[in-house]
C-alpha positions as CSV (number, residue, x, y, z in Angstrom):
1,L,0.1,-14.9,-10.6
2,E,0.8,-11.3,-11.1
3,D,3.2,-8.7,-10.0
4,A,1.6,-6.1,-7.7
5,T,4.3,-3.6,-8.6
6,R,2.8,-3.5,-12.2
7,L,-0.8,-2.5,-11.4
8,A,-0.6,0.3,-14.0
9,A,0.0,-2.3,-16.7
10,H,-3.5,-3.8,-16.0
11,R,-5.7,-1.4,-18.0
12,E,-8.8,-3.5,-17.2
13,I,-8.4,-2.5,-13.5
14,G,-9.4,1.1,-14.4
15,G,-8.7,4.4,-12.9
16,D,-8.9,5.9,-9.4
17,F,-10.6,3.9,-6.6
18,D,-12.2,5.1,-3.4
19,M,-10.2,2.6,-1.5
20,V,-7.3,0.2,-2.1
21,L,-6.7,-2.6,0.4
22,L,-3.3,-4.3,0.8
23,R,-3.6,-7.1,3.3
24,H,-0.9,-9.2,5.0
25,Q,2.1,-7.7,3.5
26,N,5.4,-9.3,4.5
27,F,7.3,-6.1,4.4
28,W,10.6,-7.0,5.9
29,H,11.3,-9.6,3.2
30,G,11.4,-6.9,0.5
31,P,11.1,-3.3,1.6
32,E,11.9,-1.9,-1.8
33,L,9.4,-4.2,-3.5
34,W,6.7,-3.1,-1.0
35,K,7.5,0.5,-1.6
36,K,6.7,-0.1,-5.3
37,I,3.5,-1.8,-4.4
38,F,2.5,1.0,-2.0
39,E,3.3,3.6,-4.7
40,Q,1.0,1.7,-7.1
41,G,-1.7,1.4,-4.5
42,L,-1.5,5.1,-3.8
43,E,-1.7,5.9,-7.5
44,K,-4.8,3.8,-7.9
45,A,-6.4,5.4,-4.8
46,G,-5.9,8.8,-6.3
47,D,-5.9,12.1,-4.5
48,D,-9.2,11.5,-2.6
49,G,-9.0,7.8,-2.1
50,L,-7.7,5.7,0.8
51,L,-5.0,3.1,0.9
52,V,-5.7,0.6,3.7
53,I,-3.0,-1.9,4.9
54,T,-3.1,-4.7,7.4
55,S,-0.1,-6.5,9.0
56,Y,0.6,-9.7,10.9
57,F,2.9,-8.0,13.4
58,D,3.3,-4.6,15.0
59,K,7.0,-4.3,13.9
60,E,6.0,-5.1,10.3
61,H,3.2,-2.5,10.5
62,R,5.6,0.2,11.8
63,L,8.1,-0.5,9.0
64,A,5.3,-0.3,6.4
65,L,4.0,3.0,7.8
66,D,7.5,4.4,7.8
67,A,7.8,3.4,4.1
68,L,4.5,4.9,3.2
69,R,5.4,8.2,4.9
70,E,8.7,8.2,2.9
71,I,6.7,8.2,-0.3
72,G,4.4,10.9,0.8
73,A,1.4,9.1,2.2
74,E,-0.5,10.7,5.1
75,E,-1.6,8.5,8.0
76,L,-5.2,9.2,8.9
77,T,-5.9,6.6,11.5
78,Q,-4.8,3.3,13.0
79,A,-6.9,0.5,14.4
80,R,-5.8,-0.4,17.9
81,R,-6.2,-3.8,19.5
């Protein structure tokens, strides 16, 4: 088990990626923890990469999007059901 807030410590992961996928976050159980995870994901995605998230519930997804906006992420699109 690893700590997703410490992605930068894993040098073997490498540098920027075209896309980082974070699936099934449980945002409301730790918003500050997830902000750290989102920051790490955005850092790995770099300036031209994409961070893609999925959520179990609409409310959770809205909270996650708000947190991403707070740390400077730009929303490009949302899949609709």
